[in-house]
C-alpha positions as CSV (number, residue, x, y, z in Angstrom):
1,X,112.2,118.7,125.5
2,X,113.4,115.7,123.6
3,X,110.8,112.6,124.2
4,X,111.9,109.0,123.8
5,X,109.4,106.7,122.6
6,X,109.7,103.0,123.0
7,X,108.3,100.3,121.0
8,X,105.4,98.3,122.6
9,X,104.0,95.3,120.9
10,X,100.2,94.5,121.4
11,X,101.1,91.7,124.0
12,X,103.0,94.0,126.1
13,X,100.2,96.6,126.4
14,X,99.9,95.8,130.2
15,X,99.1,97.9,133.2
16,X,102.8,96.9,134.3
17,X,104.2,98.0,130.9
18,X,102.8,101.0,130.7
19,X,104.0,101.9,134.6
20,X,107.1,101.2,133.3
21,X,107.4,103.9,130.8
22,X,105.5,106.4,133.0
23,X,108.0,105.8,135.7
24,X,110.9,106.2,133.0
25,X,109.6,109.2,131.4
26,X,109.2,107.1,128.4
27,X,106.4,107.3,125.7
28,X,105.1,104.4,124.1
29,X,105.5,103.7,120.1
30,X,102.4,101.5,119.5
31,X,103.1,98.3,117.5
32,X,100.5,95.6,116.2
33,X,101.3,92.9,114.1
34,X,99.2,91.4,111.5
35,X,97.4,88.9,114.0
36,X,97.1,91.2,116.4
37,X,94.7,93.7,113.7
38,X,92.8,90.7,113.1
39,X,91.8,90.2,116.7
40,X,91.8,94.0,118.5
41,X,88.3,95.7,118.8
42,X,87.4,99.4,118.6
43,X,87.0,98.8,122.3
44,X,90.4,97.7,122.6
45,X,91.8,101.0,121.1
46,X,89.6,103.3,123.1
47,X,91.1,101.4,126.2
48,X,94.6,102.1,124.9
49,X,93.6,105.9,124.2
50,X,92.0,106.2,128.0
51,X,95.5,105.0,129.1
52,X,97.5,107.6,126.6
53,X,95.3,110.5,128.3
54,X,95.6,109.4,131.9
55,X,99.4,109.0,131.7
56,X,99.9,112.2,129.4
57,X,101.6,109.8,126.8
58,X,102.8,111.1,123.6
59,X,102.5,108.2,121.3
60,X,103.3,107.2,117.9
61,X,102.6,103.8,116.0
62,X,104.5,101.5,114.0
63,X,102.4,100.3,111.3
64,X,102.5,96.3,110.6
65,X,105.2,95.3,108.2
66,X,105.8,91.8,108.6
67,X,105.3,90.0,104.9
68,X,103.9,93.3,103.6
69,X,105.2,94.7,100.4
70,X,103.2,97.7,98.7
71,X,105.1,97.7,95.6
72,X,105.1,93.5,95.6
73,X,104.7,92.0,92.1
74,X,101.5,90.3,93.2
75,X,98.9,92.4,93.2
76,X,96.9,90.7,96.2
77,X,100.0,91.2,98.2
78,X,99.9,95.0,97.4
79,X,96.2,95.3,98.3
80,X,96.8,93.3,101.6
81,X,99.8,95.6,102.6
82,X,97.7,98.8,101.3
83,X,94.9,97.6,103.8
84,X,97.1,96.7,107.0
85,X,98.9,100.2,106.4
86,X,95.3,102.0,106.5
87,X,94.5,100.1,109.7
88,X,97.8,101.5,111.1
89,X,96.5,105.0,109.9
90,X,93.3,104.6,111.4
91,X,94.6,103.0,114.8
92,X,97.1,106.1,115.0
93,X,94.3,108.8,114.8
94,X,92.2,106.8,117.2
95,X,95.0,106.8,119.7
96,X,96.0,110.3,119.0
97,X,99.4,109.5,117.7
98,X,101.0,112.0,115.3
99,X,103.5,110.0,113.5
100,X,103.4,106.6,111.9
101,X,106.2,104.8,111.2
102,X,105.8,102.6,107.5
103,X,108.3,99.9,106.2
104,X,108.1,100.2,102.9
105,X,108.9,96.9,102.1
106,X,111.5,97.0,99.2
107,X,114.8,95.4,99.9
108,X,118.1,94.2,98.1
109,X,116.9,90.5,98.6
110,X,113.5,91.3,97.5
111,X,114.0,93.6,94.8
112,X,117.6,92.1,93.9
113,X,118.5,96.0,93.5
114,X,116.0,96.8,91.1
115,X,114.0,99.9,92.7
116,X,112.3,101.6,90.0
117,X,109.9,98.7,89.0
118,X,109.1,98.3,92.7
119,X,108.3,102.4,92.9
120,X,106.5,102.3,89.8
121,X,104.2,99.4,91.4
122,X,103.5,100.9,94.8
123,X,103.2,104.9,93.8
124,X,99.4,104.5,93.2
125,X,98.9,103.0,96.6
126,X,101.8,105.5,98.3
127,X,99.8,108.4,96.9
128,X,96.6,107.0,98.5
129,X,98.3,106.1,101.7
130,X,99.4,109.6,102.0
131,X,96.4,111.2,100.9
132,X,94.5,109.5,104.0
133,X,97.3,110.3,106.4
134,X,96.6,114.0,105.8
135,X,93.0,113.8,106.0
136,X,93.6,112.0,109.6
137,X,96.5,115.0,110.4
138,X,98.9,112.4,110.6
139,X,103.0,112.4,109.2
140,X,104.2,109.1,107.8
141,X,108.0,108.5,108.4
142,X,109.3,105.8,106.0
143,X,111.6,104.0,107.5
144,X,115.2,102.8,106.4
145,X,115.6,98.7,106.2
146,X,118.0,97.3,104.1
147,X,119.2,100.7,102.4
148,X,122.8,101.0,101.7
149,X,122.5,104.4,100.6
150,X,119.8,106.9,101.0
151,X,118.7,107.0,97.4
152,X,115.9,104.5,97.3
153,X,113.9,106.6,100.1
154,X,114.7,110.0,98.7
155,X,113.3,108.8,95.6
156,X,110.2,107.5,97.0
157,X,109.8,110.7,99.1
158,X,109.9,112.8,95.8
159,X,107.4,110.6,94.2
160,X,104.8,111.1,97.0
161,X,105.9,114.9,97.7
162,X,103.8,115.7,100.4
163,X,105.2,117.7,103.4
164,X,104.0,115.3,106.0
165,X,105.8,112.4,104.4
166,X,109.4,112.2,105.8
167,X,111.9,109.1,107.2
168,X,112.1,107.7,110.4
169,X,115.9,106.9,110.5
170,X,116.7,103.4,112.2
171,X,120.3,103.8,113.3
172,X,120.8,100.3,114.2
173,X,119.6,99.2,110.2
174,X,121.8,102.2,109.0
175,X,124.9,100.8,111.0
176,X,124.3,97.2,109.6
177,X,123.2,97.8,106.0
178,X,124.5,101.3,105.0
179,X,127.8,101.9,103.0
180,X,127.3,105.8,103.6
181,X,128.8,107.5,106.8
182,X,126.2,109.1,109.0
183,X,127.9,112.7,108.7
184,X,127.1,112.5,105.0
185,X,123.4,112.7,105.5
186,X,123.1,115.4,108.1
187,X,123.0,118.2,105.9
188,X,120.3,116.7,103.8
189,X,117.4,116.0,106.4
190,X,115.9,118.0,109.0
191,X,114.7,116.5,112.4
192,X,111.5,117.1,113.3
193,X,110.2,114.9,116.6
194,X,110.8,111.2,117.1
195,X,113.5,110.4,114.6
196,X,111.2,112.0,112.1
197,X,113.1,113.5,109.2
198,X,112.2,115.5,106.4
199,X,114.5,116.4,103.3
200,X,115.4,120.1,103.0
201,X,113.0,121.7,100.5
202,X,115.6,124.3,99.6
């Protein structure tokens, strides 16, 4: 049975918020912005884990993304971005989330359509990120944002080249930014769960 997940920011992770999800047979996609990451304690994550278990939720987690860019020209921005994403993986493991959605951070306004230098800068950290995800038993779903075609995301997947990395297909972003019709994509990806896709291996 297909399960629907609803993005739930930290400030909305209340008894009322979880009760609504339960009544509607929905599951949480946890989201923590940078400010929340700096304030939240391990005991807070444990409280959320208790809620997940009590309600038999199957959670996912959306990693922090505001102002983050793992392939930024500024090396300090890359490091901070990587640290935030690692925090997201660790939190997902604590919350028993199986999939972590990640915004890579590139885009036409950021890169001026120049993807290759971005990917070269991002590659070492992307490998470390995927290695850490594997050690925690997690899948990473890189989300399409400003992509006018799937080419950049496919190249990113080919670069990390691991079975637990795929794509979170955001329909809204696709409809706003893509120049490719959706039926063009259907033959090149495999659905797993929660909008998690992976390119066919053969």
